[in-house]
C-alpha positions as CSV (number, residue, x, y, z in Angstrom):
1,X,-21.9,-40.0,-20.4
2,X,-19.1,-38.2,-18.7
3,X,-19.1,-34.4,-18.0
4,X,-16.5,-34.0,-20.8
5,X,-19.0,-35.5,-23.3
6,X,-21.7,-33.1,-22.4
7,X,-19.6,-30.0,-21.7
8,X,-16.7,-30.6,-24.1
9,X,-16.3,-26.9,-24.9
10,X,-16.7,-25.5,-21.4
11,X,-13.8,-23.1,-20.6
12,X,-14.8,-21.3,-17.5
13,X,-17.1,-21.9,-14.5
14,X,-17.9,-18.8,-12.5
15,X,-19.8,-19.6,-9.3
16,X,-18.4,-16.9,-7.0
17,X,-20.6,-15.2,-4.4
18,X,-23.1,-17.9,-4.0
19,X,-24.1,-20.2,-1.1
20,X,-22.3,-23.4,-2.0
21,X,-21.4,-25.2,1.2
22,X,-19.5,-28.3,0.0
23,X,-17.7,-29.7,-3.1
24,X,-18.6,-33.4,-3.5
25,X,-16.7,-36.2,-5.2
26,X,-16.5,-36.0,-9.0
27,X,-18.1,-32.5,-9.1
28,X,-15.5,-31.3,-11.6
29,X,-14.3,-34.3,-13.7
30,X,-12.9,-34.7,-17.2
31,X,-13.7,-31.3,-18.7
32,X,-10.9,-31.2,-21.4
33,X,-11.1,-27.5,-22.2
34,X,-11.9,-26.1,-18.7
35,X,-9.4,-23.3,-17.8
36,X,-10.9,-21.6,-14.8
37,X,-13.1,-22.5,-11.8
38,X,-14.0,-19.6,-9.7
39,X,-15.6,-20.5,-6.3
40,X,-14.4,-17.7,-4.2
41,X,-16.6,-16.1,-1.5
42,X,-19.1,-18.9,-1.1
43,X,-19.7,-20.8,2.2
44,X,-17.7,-23.9,1.4
45,X,-16.7,-25.9,4.5
46,X,-15.7,-29.2,3.0
47,X,-14.1,-30.6,-0.1
48,X,-14.3,-34.4,-0.7
49,X,-11.6,-36.6,-2.3
50,X,-11.6,-36.4,-6.1
51,X,-13.7,-33.3,-6.3
52,X,-11.4,-31.9,-9.0
53,X,-10.2,-34.7,-11.2
54,X,-8.7,-35.1,-14.7
55,X,-8.9,-31.4,-15.7
56,X,-6.0,-31.3,-18.0
57,X,-6.4,-27.7,-19.2
58,X,-7.3,-26.1,-15.8
59,X,-5.1,-23.1,-15.1
60,X,-6.8,-21.3,-12.3
61,X,-8.8,-22.5,-9.3
62,X,-10.1,-19.9,-6.8
63,X,-11.4,-21.0,-3.5
64,X,-10.6,-17.8,-1.6
65,X,-12.8,-16.4,1.1
66,X,-14.7,-19.6,2.1
67,X,-14.8,-21.6,5.4
68,X,-12.7,-24.6,4.4
69,X,-11.0,-26.3,7.4
70,X,-9.4,-29.2,5.6
71,X,-8.3,-30.3,2.1
72,X,-8.2,-34.1,1.9
73,X,-5.6,-36.2,0.1
74,X,-6.5,-36.5,-3.6
75,X,-9.0,-33.7,-3.6
76,X,-7.1,-32.4,-6.6
77,X,-6.2,-35.2,-8.9
78,X,-4.4,-34.9,-12.3
79,X,-4.4,-31.2,-12.8
80,X,-1.1,-30.9,-14.7
81,X,-1.5,-27.4,-16.1
82,X,-2.8,-25.6,-12.9
83,X,-0.9,-22.3,-12.5
84,X,-2.8,-20.6,-9.7
85,X,-4.5,-22.2,-6.7
86,X,-5.9,-19.6,-4.2
87,X,-7.3,-20.9,-0.9
88,X,-6.5,-17.8,1.1
89,X,-8.9,-16.4,3.7
90,X,-10.2,-19.7,4.8
91,X,-10.0,-21.7,8.1
92,X,-7.3,-24.2,7.2
93,X,-5.4,-25.5,10.2
94,X,-3.1,-27.9,8.4
95,X,-0.9,-27.9,5.4
96,X,0.0,-31.1,3.7
97,X,2.1,-31.3,0.5
98,X,0.5,-34.6,-0.5
99,X,-2.6,-32.7,-1.7
100,X,-0.5,-31.3,-4.5
101,X,1.0,-34.6,-5.6
102,X,-0.6,-34.5,-9.1
103,X,-1.1,-30.8,-9.5
104,X,0.8,-28.2,-11.6
105,X,3.3,-30.7,-12.8
106,X,3.6,-28.9,-16.2
107,X,3.3,-25.3,-15.1
108,X,4.7,-22.5,-13.0
109,X,2.5,-23.5,-10.1
110,X,1.5,-20.8,-7.5
111,X,-0.3,-21.6,-4.2
112,X,-1.8,-18.9,-2.0
113,X,-2.6,-20.2,1.5
114,X,-2.3,-16.9,3.3
115,X,-4.8,-15.7,5.9
116,X,-5.7,-19.1,7.3
117,X,-5.2,-20.7,10.7
118,X,-2.1,-22.7,10.2
119,X,-0.2,-23.1,13.4
120,X,2.4,-25.9,13.1
121,X,3.9,-27.1,9.9
122,X,4.3,-30.8,10.6
123,X,4.2,-33.8,8.3
124,X,0.7,-34.9,7.4
125,X,-0.7,-38.4,7.6
126,X,0.1,-39.2,4.0
127,X,3.7,-37.9,4.3
128,X,4.1,-39.8,7.6
129,X,2.9,-43.0,6.0
130,X,5.0,-42.8,2.8
131,X,7.8,-40.6,4.1
132,X,8.6,-37.2,2.7
133,X,10.7,-38.8,-0.1
134,X,7.5,-40.3,-1.5
135,X,5.8,-36.9,-2.1
136,X,7.0,-34.5,-4.7
137,X,5.3,-31.3,-5.8
138,X,6.0,-28.7,-8.5
139,X,5.1,-25.6,-6.4
140,X,7.1,-22.6,-7.6
141,X,5.5,-19.9,-5.5
142,X,4.1,-20.6,-2.1
143,X,2.4,-18.0,0.1
144,X,1.9,-18.9,3.8
145,X,1.9,-15.4,5.1
146,X,-0.6,-14.1,7.7
147,X,-1.2,-17.3,9.6
148,X,-0.2,-18.3,13.1
149,X,2.8,-20.6,12.2
150,X,5.2,-20.9,15.2
151,X,7.0,-24.2,14.5
152,X,8.2,-25.9,11.3
153,X,9.3,-29.5,11.3
154,X,12.8,-30.3,10.0
155,X,12.6,-31.1,6.3
156,X,9.0,-30.0,6.1
157,X,9.6,-28.3,2.7
158,X,11.4,-31.4,1.2
159,X,8.6,-32.2,-1.2
160,X,9.0,-28.9,-2.9
161,X,12.7,-28.1,-2.3
162,X,13.6,-28.7,-5.9
163,X,10.8,-26.5,-7.3
164,X,10.3,-23.5,-5.0
165,X,11.5,-20.2,-6.3
166,X,9.5,-17.8,-4.0
167,X,8.4,-18.5,-0.4
168,X,6.3,-16.0,1.5
169,X,6.0,-16.6,5.3
170,X,5.6,-13.0,6.7
171,X,3.3,-12.2,9.6
172,X,3.5,-15.4,11.5
173,X,5.0,-16.4,14.8
174,X,8.2,-18.2,13.7
175,X,10.9,-18.2,16.4
176,X,14.0,-19.3,14.6
177,X,15.4,-20.1,11.1
178,X,17.6,-23.1,10.6
179,X,19.2,-25.1,7.8
180,X,16.8,-28.0,8.3
181,X,14.0,-25.7,7.3
182,X,15.4,-23.2,4.8
183,X,18.8,-24.6,3.9
184,X,18.1,-27.0,1.0
185,X,16.2,-25.1,-1.6
186,X,18.6,-24.9,-4.5
187,X,16.3,-22.8,-6.8
188,X,14.8,-20.4,-4.2
189,X,15.2,-16.8,-5.3
190,X,13.0,-15.0,-2.8
191,X,12.4,-15.6,0.9
192,X,10.1,-13.4,3.0
193,X,10.1,-14.2,6.7
194,X,9.4,-10.6,7.9
195,X,7.0,-9.7,10.7
196,X,7.7,-12.8,12.8
197,X,9.3,-13.4,16.2
198,X,12.6,-14.7,15.0
199,X,15.4,-14.1,17.5
200,X,18.1,-16.3,15.9
201,X,19.4,-17.1,12.5
202,X,21.7,-20.2,12.3
203,X,25.1,-19.6,10.5
204,X,24.2,-22.3,8.0
205,X,20.5,-21.4,7.5
206,X,21.0,-21.0,3.8
207,X,23.8,-23.5,3.2
208,X,22.4,-25.1,0.1
209,X,19.9,-22.4,-0.9
210,X,22.6,-20.9,-3.0
211,X,20.4,-19.0,-5.6
212,X,18.7,-16.8,-3.1
213,X,18.5,-13.2,-4.4
214,X,16.0,-11.5,-2.1
215,X,15.9,-12.0,1.7
216,X,13.5,-10.1,3.9
217,X,13.8,-10.8,7.7
218,X,12.6,-7.3,8.8
219,X,10.5,-6.7,11.9
220,X,11.8,-9.6,14.0
221,X,13.8,-9.8,17.2
222,X,17.3,-10.5,15.8
223,X,20.1,-9.2,17.9
224,X,23.1,-10.8,16.2
225,X,23.8,-12.0,12.6
226,X,26.2,-14.9,12.2
227,X,29.4,-14.0,10.4
228,X,28.8,-16.8,7.8
229,X,25.1,-16.2,7.2
230,X,25.7,-15.1,3.6
231,X,28.7,-17.2,2.9
232,X,26.9,-19.5,0.6
233,X,24.8,-16.9,-1.2
234,X,26.6,-16.1,-4.3
235,X,23.6,-14.4,-6.0
236,X,22.1,-12.4,-3.1
237,X,21.1,-8.9,-4.3
238,X,18.6,-7.4,-1.8
239,X,18.6,-7.9,2.0
240,X,16.2,-6.3,4.5
241,X,17.2,-6.6,8.2
242,X,15.2,-3.5,9.3
243,X,13.2,-3.3,12.5
244,X,15.3,-5.8,14.5
245,X,17.6,-5.4,17.5
246,X,21.0,-5.2,15.8
247,X,23.7,-3.2,17.5
248,X,26.4,-4.1,15.0
249,X,27.2,-6.3,12.0
250,X,30.2,-8.7,11.9
251,X,33.2,-7.9,9.7
252,X,33.2,-9.3,6.2
253,X,29.5,-10.3,6.5
254,X,28.9,-9.6,2.8
255,X,31.7,-11.2,0.7
256,X,30.1,-11.5,-2.7
257,X,29.9,-8.7,-5.2
258,X,26.2,-9.0,-6.0
259,X,24.7,-7.2,-3.1
260,X,22.7,-4.1,-4.4
261,X,20.3,-3.0,-1.6
262,X,20.7,-3.3,2.2
263,X,18.1,-2.0,4.6
264,X,19.3,-1.8,8.3
265,X,16.8,0.9,9.4
266,X,15.1,0.8,12.8
267,X,17.9,-1.0,14.7
268,X,20.3,0.0,17.4
269,X,23.5,0.3,15.3
270,X,26.0,2.7,16.7
271,X,28.5,3.1,13.9
272,X,28.7,2.7,10.1
273,X,29.0,-1.0,9.3
274,X,31.5,-0.3,6.6
275,X,33.9,-3.2,7.5
276,X,31.0,-5.6,7.1
277,X,31.6,-5.5,3.3
278,X,34.4,-7.0,1.4
279,X,36.0,-4.7,-1.2
280,X,34.1,-6.3,-4.0
281,X,30.8,-6.3,-2.2
282,X,31.1,-2.6,-1.3
283,X,32.0,-1.7,-4.8
284,X,28.6,-2.9,-6.2
285,X,26.3,-1.7,-3.4
286,X,23.6,0.7,-4.8
287,X,21.4,1.5,-1.8
288,X,22.1,1.6,1.9
289,X,19.4,2.5,4.5
290,X,20.7,3.2,8.0
291,X,17.9,5.4,9.2
292,X,16.5,5.2,12.7
293,X,19.7,4.0,14.4
294,X,22.1,5.4,16.9
295,X,25.0,6.4,14.7
296,X,26.7,9.5,16.2
297,X,29.7,9.8,13.9
298,X,30.9,9.3,10.4
299,X,34.6,9.5,11.5
300,X,35.3,6.3,9.6
301,X,34.0,7.9,6.5
302,X,37.3,7.3,4.8
303,X,36.2,3.8,4.2
304,X,33.3,5.2,2.2
305,X,35.7,5.2,-0.7
306,X,35.0,1.5,-1.2
307,X,31.4,2.3,-2.2
308,X,32.0,3.7,-5.6
309,X,28.5,2.6,-6.9
310,X,26.4,3.9,-4.0
311,X,23.6,6.1,-5.2
312,X,21.2,6.2,-2.3
313,X,22.2,6.7,1.3
314,X,19.7,7.3,4.2
315,X,21.2,8.4,7.5
316,X,18.0,10.1,8.9
317,X,16.9,9.7,12.5
318,X,20.3,9.1,14.0
319,X,22.5,11.0,16.4
320,X,24.9,12.7,14.0
321,X,26.4,15.9,15.4
322,X,29.0,16.7,12.8
323,X,30.0,15.6,9.3
324,X,33.6,16.4,8.4
325,X,34.4,18.2,5.2
326,X,34.7,15.9,2.3
327,X,33.2,12.9,4.0
328,X,31.2,12.1,0.9
329,X,33.9,13.0,-1.5
330,X,34.6,9.4,-2.4
331,X,31.0,8.7,-3.4
332,X,31.0,9.8,-7.1
333,X,27.6,8.3,-7.9
334,X,25.6,9.4,-4.9
335,X,22.2,10.7,-6.1
336,X,20.1,10.7,-3.0
337,X,21.3,11.7,0.5
338,X,19.0,11.9,3.5
339,X,20.4,13.5,6.7
340,X,17.1,14.6,8.2
341,X,16.1,14.4,11.8
342,X,19.6,14.5,13.2
343,X,18.7,17.4,15.5
344,X,22.2,18.1,16.7
345,X,23.8,18.1,13.3
346,X,26.2,20.9,12.4
347,X,27.1,21.4,8.8
348,X,30.5,22.5,7.7
349,X,30.6,26.2,6.4
350,X,30.8,27.1,2.7
351,X,29.2,23.8,1.7
352,X,32.2,21.7,2.6
353,X,29.9,19.0,4.0
354,X,28.8,18.2,0.4
355,X,32.2,18.5,-1.2
356,X,32.6,16.0,-3.9
357,X,28.9,15.7,-4.6
358,X,28.7,18.7,-7.0
359,X,28.3,16.7,-10.1
360,X,26.1,13.9,-8.8
361,X,23.7,14.8,-6.0
362,X,20.0,15.1,-7.2
363,X,18.0,14.7,-4.0
364,X,18.9,16.1,-0.5
365,X,16.8,16.0,2.7
366,X,17.8,18.2,5.6
367,X,14.5,18.2,7.5
368,X,14.7,18.8,11.2
369,X,18.4,19.4,11.6
370,X,18.0,22.6,13.6
371,X,18.9,25.0,10.7
372,X,18.5,28.7,11.4
373,X,19.8,29.7,8.0
374,X,20.0,27.9,4.6
375,X,23.4,26.3,4.2
376,X,25.5,26.9,1.1
377,X,24.8,24.1,-1.3
378,X,27.3,23.7,-4.1
379,X,25.1,21.2,-5.9
380,X,23.9,22.6,-9.2
381,X,22.3,19.3,-10.4
382,X,20.0,19.2,-7.3
383,X,16.4,18.3,-8.3
384,X,14.7,18.1,-4.9
385,X,15.6,19.8,-1.6
386,X,13.7,19.5,1.6
387,X,14.4,21.9,4.5
388,X,11.2,21.3,6.5
389,X,10.9,21.4,10.3
390,X,13.8,23.8,10.9
391,X,14.0,27.4,12.1
392,X,14.4,29.3,8.9
393,X,13.1,32.9,9.0
394,X,13.9,33.5,5.3
395,X,15.5,32.0,2.3
396,X,18.3,34.1,0.7
397,X,17.8,34.9,-3.0
398,X,21.4,33.9,-3.7
399,X,20.5,30.3,-2.9
400,X,19.2,30.0,-6.4
401,X,22.7,30.5,-7.9
402,X,23.6,26.8,-7.4
403,X,20.1,25.4,-7.7
404,X,19.0,26.3,-11.2
405,X,17.8,22.7,-11.8
406,X,15.6,22.5,-8.7
407,X,12.2,21.0,-9.3
408,X,10.9,20.3,-5.7
409,X,11.4,22.6,-2.7
410,X,9.9,21.8,0.8
411,X,10.0,24.7,3.2
412,X,7.2,23.5,5.5
413,X,7.3,24.0,9.3
414,X,9.7,26.9,9.4
415,X,9.5,30.5,10.5
416,X,8.8,32.1,7.1
417,X,6.7,35.2,7.2
418,X,6.3,35.6,3.5
419,X,6.7,33.6,0.2
420,X,10.5,33.6,-0.4
421,X,11.6,35.8,-3.2
422,X,14.0,33.1,-4.3
423,X,11.1,31.3,-5.9
424,X,11.3,34.0,-8.7
425,X,14.7,32.6,-9.6
426,X,13.9,28.9,-9.8
427,X,12.6,28.4,-13.4
428,X,12.2,24.6,-13.1
429,X,10.3,24.5,-9.8
430,X,7.3,22.1,-10.0
431,X,6.6,21.4,-6.4
432,X,6.5,24.0,-3.5
433,X,5.5,23.4,0.1
434,X,5.2,26.2,2.6
435,X,2.8,24.5,4.9
436,X,2.8,25.4,8.6
437,X,4.7,28.7,8.4
438,X,3.6,32.1,10.0
439,X,2.8,33.6,6.6
440,X,0.0,36.0,7.1
441,X,-0.6,37.3,3.6
442,X,-0.9,35.9,0.1
443,X,-1.3,38.7,-2.4
444,X,-2.0,38.7,-6.1
445,X,1.8,38.8,-6.7
446,X,3.1,36.5,-4.0
447,X,3.3,33.5,-6.3
448,X,4.1,35.2,-9.6
449,X,7.6,33.9,-9.5
450,X,6.5,30.3,-10.0
451,X,3.4,31.1,-12.1
452,X,4.7,29.5,-15.3
453,X,6.1,26.2,-13.9
454,X,4.5,25.3,-10.6
455,X,2.3,22.1,-10.7
456,X,1.9,21.3,-7.0
457,X,1.5,23.8,-4.2
458,X,1.0,23.1,-0.4
459,X,-0.1,26.0,1.7
460,X,-1.8,24.2,4.6
461,X,-1.7,25.5,8.1
462,X,-0.5,29.1,7.4
463,X,-1.4,32.0,9.6
464,X,-3.2,33.8,6.8
465,X,-5.2,36.9,7.6
466,X,-5.3,38.3,4.1
467,X,-5.8,36.2,0.9
468,X,-6.3,38.3,-2.2
469,X,-8.7,36.9,-4.8
470,X,-6.1,36.7,-7.6
471,X,-3.4,34.9,-5.5
472,X,-3.7,31.8,-7.7
473,X,-4.9,33.2,-11.0
474,X,-1.6,33.2,-12.8
475,X,-0.7,29.6,-11.8
476,X,-1.6,28.2,-15.2
477,X,0.3,25.0,-14.8
478,X,-1.1,24.2,-11.3
479,X,-2.4,20.6,-11.1
480,X,-2.5,19.9,-7.3
481,X,-3.3,22.3,-4.5
482,X,-3.4,21.7,-0.7
483,X,-5.1,24.4,1.3
484,X,-6.6,25.0,4.7
485,X,-10.1,26.0,5.7
486,X,-9.1,29.6,6.6
487,X,-12.0,30.7,8.9
488,X,-10.4,34.1,9.6
489,X,-10.6,35.3,6.0
490,X,-13.8,37.1,5.3
491,X,-15.9,35.5,2.5
492,X,-13.4,32.7,2.1
493,X,-14.6,30.7,-1.0
494,X,-12.4,28.1,-2.7
495,X,-14.2,27.9,-6.1
496,X,-13.8,31.7,-6.5
497,X,-10.1,31.4,-5.7
498,X,-9.7,28.7,-8.4
499,X,-11.7,30.5,-11.2
500,X,-8.6,30.7,-13.5
501,X,-7.0,27.4,-12.6
502,X,-8.5,25.5,-15.5
503,X,-5.9,22.7,-15.3
504,X,-6.3,21.9,-11.6
505,X,-6.9,18.1,-11.1
506,X,-6.4,17.5,-7.4
507,X,-7.5,19.6,-4.3
508,X,-6.9,18.9,-0.6
509,X,-8.8,20.9,2.0
510,X,-7.4,20.5,5.5
511,X,-9.2,21.4,8.7
512,X,-7.1,21.0,11.8
513,X,-8.9,23.3,14.2
514,X,-12.3,22.1,15.5
515,X,-15.2,23.6,13.7
516,X,-18.9,23.2,13.5
517,X,-18.9,24.5,9.9
518,X,-19.9,22.1,7.2
519,X,-18.0,23.9,4.4
520,X,-21.2,24.5,2.3
521,X,-20.5,28.3,2.1
522,X,-16.7,27.9,1.5
523,X,-17.3,25.4,-1.3
524,X,-20.2,27.1,-3.1
525,X,-19.6,27.7,-6.8
526,X,-18.3,25.9,-9.8
527,X,-14.9,24.1,-9.7
528,X,-12.5,23.8,-12.7
529,X,-13.7,21.2,-15.2
530,X,-10.6,19.0,-14.8
531,X,-10.8,18.8,-11.0
532,X,-11.5,15.1,-10.4
533,X,-10.0,14.5,-7.0
534,X,-10.9,16.2,-3.7
535,X,-9.5,15.2,-0.3
536,X,-10.8,16.4,3.0
537,X,-8.3,16.0,5.8
538,X,-7.8,17.0,9.4
539,X,-9.4,16.0,12.7
540,X,-11.1,19.4,13.0
541,X,-13.6,18.5,10.3
542,X,-16.7,16.9,11.9
543,X,-19.3,17.2,9.1
544,X,-19.8,18.0,5.4
545,X,-22.7,19.9,4.0
546,X,-25.1,18.5,1.4
547,X,-23.9,21.0,-1.2
548,X,-20.2,20.8,-0.7
549,X,-19.6,19.0,-4.0
550,X,-22.4,20.5,-6.0
551,X,-20.0,22.5,-8.2
552,X,-18.1,19.5,-9.5
553,X,-17.9,19.5,-13.3
554,X,-15.8,16.5,-14.1
555,X,-17.8,13.3,-15.0
556,X,-15.2,11.2,-13.3
557,X,-14.6,12.1,-9.6
558,X,-12.7,10.7,-6.6
559,X,-13.6,11.7,-3.0
560,X,-11.2,10.9,-0.2
561,X,-11.3,11.5,3.6
562,X,-8.1,11.4,5.5
563,X,-8.0,11.3,9.3
564,X,-11.1,13.4,9.8
565,X,-13.6,13.4,12.7
566,X,-16.6,12.9,10.4
567,X,-18.9,10.2,11.8
568,X,-21.6,9.9,9.1
569,X,-21.8,10.2,5.3
570,X,-25.5,9.9,4.5
571,X,-27.3,9.4,1.2
572,X,-28.3,13.1,1.1
573,X,-24.7,14.1,0.8
574,X,-24.1,12.0,-2.3
575,X,-27.2,13.4,-4.1
576,X,-25.4,16.6,-5.0
577,X,-22.2,15.7,-6.8
578,X,-22.7,18.2,-9.6
579,X,-21.9,16.7,-13.0
580,X,-20.0,13.7,-11.6
581,X,-21.2,10.3,-13.0
582,X,-18.5,7.7,-12.2
583,X,-17.3,8.2,-8.6
584,X,-14.8,6.5,-6.4
585,X,-14.7,6.8,-2.6
586,X,-11.7,6.4,-0.3
587,X,-12.5,6.6,3.4
588,X,-9.7,4.4,4.8
589,X,-8.3,5.1,8.3
590,X,-11.0,7.5,9.5
591,X,-11.6,6.1,13.1
592,X,-14.6,8.3,13.7
593,X,-16.5,7.3,10.6
594,X,-19.1,4.7,11.5
595,X,-21.9,5.2,8.9
596,X,-21.5,5.3,5.1
597,X,-24.7,5.1,3.1
598,X,-25.0,4.3,-0.6
599,X,-23.0,6.8,-2.7
600,X,-24.8,5.7,-5.9
601,X,-27.9,7.6,-7.0
602,X,-28.3,5.4,-10.1
603,X,-29.0,1.7,-10.4
604,X,-26.4,1.4,-13.1
605,X,-23.7,3.5,-14.8
606,X,-24.5,6.0,-17.5
607,X,-27.8,7.3,-16.3
608,X,-28.5,11.0,-16.8
609,X,-27.8,13.1,-13.8
610,X,-27.1,10.0,-11.7
611,X,-23.9,8.8,-10.1
612,X,-22.6,5.3,-9.9
613,X,-19.8,4.1,-7.6
614,X,-16.9,2.6,-9.5
615,X,-14.6,1.7,-6.6
616,X,-14.7,1.8,-2.8
617,X,-11.8,1.7,-0.2
618,X,-12.9,1.4,3.4
619,X,-10.3,-0.6,5.3
620,X,-8.7,0.7,8.5
621,X,-11.9,1.7,10.2
622,X,-14.4,0.0,12.5
623,X,-17.9,0.1,11.0
624,X,-21.4,-0.3,12.4
625,X,-22.4,-3.1,10.0
626,X,-26.1,-2.8,9.8
627,X,-28.6,-1.9,7.1
628,X,-26.9,1.4,6.4
629,X,-23.9,-0.5,5.1
630,X,-25.8,-3.4,3.6
631,X,-25.9,-1.8,0.2
632,X,-22.2,-2.8,-0.3
633,X,-23.2,-6.4,-1.1
634,X,-25.6,-5.3,-3.9
635,X,-23.1,-2.8,-5.2
636,X,-20.4,-5.4,-5.5
637,X,-22.8,-7.4,-7.7
638,X,-23.7,-4.4,-9.8
639,X,-20.0,-3.6,-10.2
640,X,-19.3,-7.1,-11.5
641,X,-22.3,-6.8,-13.8
642,X,-21.7,-3.3,-15.3
643,X,-18.0,-2.5,-14.8
644,X,-16.0,-5.6,-15.2
645,X,-17.0,-6.9,-18.6
646,X,-17.3,-10.5,-19.7
647,X,-13.8,-11.5,-21.0
648,X,-12.8,-13.5,-18.0
649,X,-10.8,-16.1,-19.9
650,X,-8.7,-13.3,-21.4
651,X,-7.1,-12.4,-18.0
652,X,-3.6,-13.6,-17.7
653,X,-3.4,-13.9,-13.9
654,X,-5.0,-13.3,-10.6
655,X,-3.5,-9.7,-10.6
656,X,-5.0,-8.7,-13.9
657,X,-7.8,-6.1,-13.7
658,X,-10.2,-8.2,-15.8
659,X,-9.8,-10.8,-13.0
660,X,-9.6,-8.7,-9.9
661,X,-12.6,-6.5,-10.9
662,X,-14.9,-9.6,-10.5
663,X,-13.5,-10.5,-7.1
664,X,-13.3,-8.9,-3.6
665,X,-10.1,-7.0,-3.0
666,X,-8.3,-7.6,0.2
667,X,-8.8,-4.1,1.4
668,X,-12.5,-4.9,1.6
669,X,-11.9,-8.1,3.5
670,X,-9.8,-6.1,6.0
671,X,-12.6,-3.7,6.9
672,X,-14.0,-4.7,10.3
673,X,-17.4,-4.5,11.9
674,X,-17.1,-3.1,15.5
675,X,-20.7,-4.2,16.3
676,X,-20.0,-7.8,15.1
677,X,-17.0,-8.7,17.2
678,X,-14.6,-7.1,14.6
679,X,-15.6,-9.7,11.9
680,X,-14.6,-8.9,8.3
681,X,-17.2,-6.8,6.6
682,X,-17.3,-9.3,3.7
683,X,-18.1,-12.2,6.0
684,X,-20.9,-10.2,7.7
685,X,-22.4,-9.3,4.4
686,X,-22.6,-12.9,3.4
687,X,-24.5,-13.9,6.5
688,X,-26.0,-11.2,8.6
689,X,-27.0,-8.1,6.5
690,X,-29.7,-8.5,3.9
691,X,-31.1,-5.0,3.6
692,X,-30.5,-4.5,-0.2
693,X,-29.5,-1.6,-2.3
694,X,-31.0,1.1,-0.2
695,X,-31.9,1.2,3.5
696,X,-34.1,4.2,2.7
697,X,-35.9,2.1,0.1
698,X,-36.5,-0.6,2.7
699,X,-37.9,2.0,5.1
700,X,-40.2,3.3,2.4
701,X,-41.6,-0.3,1.8
702,X,-42.2,-0.6,5.6
703,X,-44.2,2.6,5.5
704,X,-46.2,1.3,2.5
705,X,-47.0,-1.9,4.3
706,X,-48.1,0.0,7.4
707,X,-50.4,2.2,5.3
708,X,-51.9,-0.8,3.6
709,X,-52.5,-2.5,6.9
710,X,-54.2,0.6,8.4
711,X,-56.3,1.1,5.3
712,X,-57.4,-2.6,5.3
713,X,-58.4,-2.4,9.0
714,X,-60.4,0.8,8.3
715,X,-62.2,-0.9,5.3
716,X,-63.2,-3.9,7.3
717,X,-64.6,-1.7,10.1
């Protein structure tokens, strides 16, 4: 009997998170209805020939997170409907198209081979024997990012040239891009070769890759772009050349009329590259990012008249000193203009700088341009305005005359001594930031002007000496509040301040100045019922008390730490989460945090007065991976058991929640163990940590065994 005779109705095989070390020949053969095989996060080191054979309905095969070093020829045989093959996060050192000769021939075949150990893309033994003309694959999407690829043989992609539509090769060590590698892919639509070491692009790199629409070559070492680079690309829409070493672009570089988005940020460009566009190309450009360059003048701004469709222009972080009156007059569709961080910039009086933008401009950023007074802005349609990091001592009430539609206003990092009275005349204001100003008093009437409309308020890092208890009580629409721990205010208590803010959903508490306080006193009391997200931020915060979150009323709650100095979150802290039941924790990028004990107080969701962790984000920190973090492995199993459900075959792709819930997210793989040579936490959990759900429980058992041993000794004596 064949496997198909015995298991004719089998549709899914779910063997993830086990201890499988190898896949032998004919392990999966002739299963006519099998659609998914999930073998991710095992310990698979080897796959034999014909391991996966005659699986005519198979759509997904997941081998992610194993230790596979080689995939032999004919390991996959006759898998015509395969749509997704994931072998990322393994130890593969070679890539050979011959392994896909009979795979995905009838489907939109995706292959993910990212995060491996590929170094050189040369022809494999099978290709060398039969020649590249003898091997053909149907790979549509190929991901080779996050490897160590430095060289690519000429014609290496020939077996898939006629099928590839998306090719991802970011975060490698590629040195140059040539026609022999990338120039013969007639159906390629997206190419990502960002984050490499490319110093040169040949003029004919894309000669026959004529359907390319999206090109990302950001974060490389390119100093010059050939004049004819885009000559053959009739359909190019989005180009990212940011974070290179470009000083200028050649004239008439973009000749076709399809270019929509161009990112040239973080280069060394000294003047506007307006002549790099043909008249037709300029006419259709939507977004142009020139931030972080060395542009000192817009004196050739007359040529801006070509860009009739431009709606997004970023000139921040340049060396602009002056913008002549009417420079932007010929940009009738400009919606977003960023001039921030040009510290020597002088604006024309009477709003002439923005002449011509009266009927279009919606978003304007003038952060850090050395303003000592608010400029006249003849822009009645403006929705968001940022004036942060300037020297504004006040905001004149008449500013509101031309800003009746303003929804967002950022006044942080200025010299304001009080809440500007202009806020009383901005009826549509939804977001207001006054962070880091020398404001000393917030009275019961300071925020009355925005009481009916304001949804988000940022008052971090003020010099507050007096904060009246009703300062926020009229803010009925407030949903998000960012506030400091104000130690100088007597009896400072956040729940009391928020007594009347029933709609508040998100709260950030910032602590910049070093303190030994644990915030128990400042957080004592009941929070609004809808408050479901609290963020603690700032390097001054070293610890949190056990009762800080005791007043939480929402059954669904999210806790986040951002750049704090907290070193430990122990189990006692998580025992007092008020009425919270389903909790999520985000402690990414907290370099001081080394110990995180189990946040769940219940063994499963839905237990009375018990919490259960729904999601955890811990990447960007170096952890002490020992028993105090060993609970993560058991929690992942419980999450799959209780949260993810059973309908695996219903999921449409690897990105569908029903699928991702049952598998390890990449942010968990990227968490490192400082005491295990910076290995991935997931890999350490598989092999080295077996402490179970609770280290405290393990300790209790140890005590029990000790007591039994002592008692037995006493009895025998």
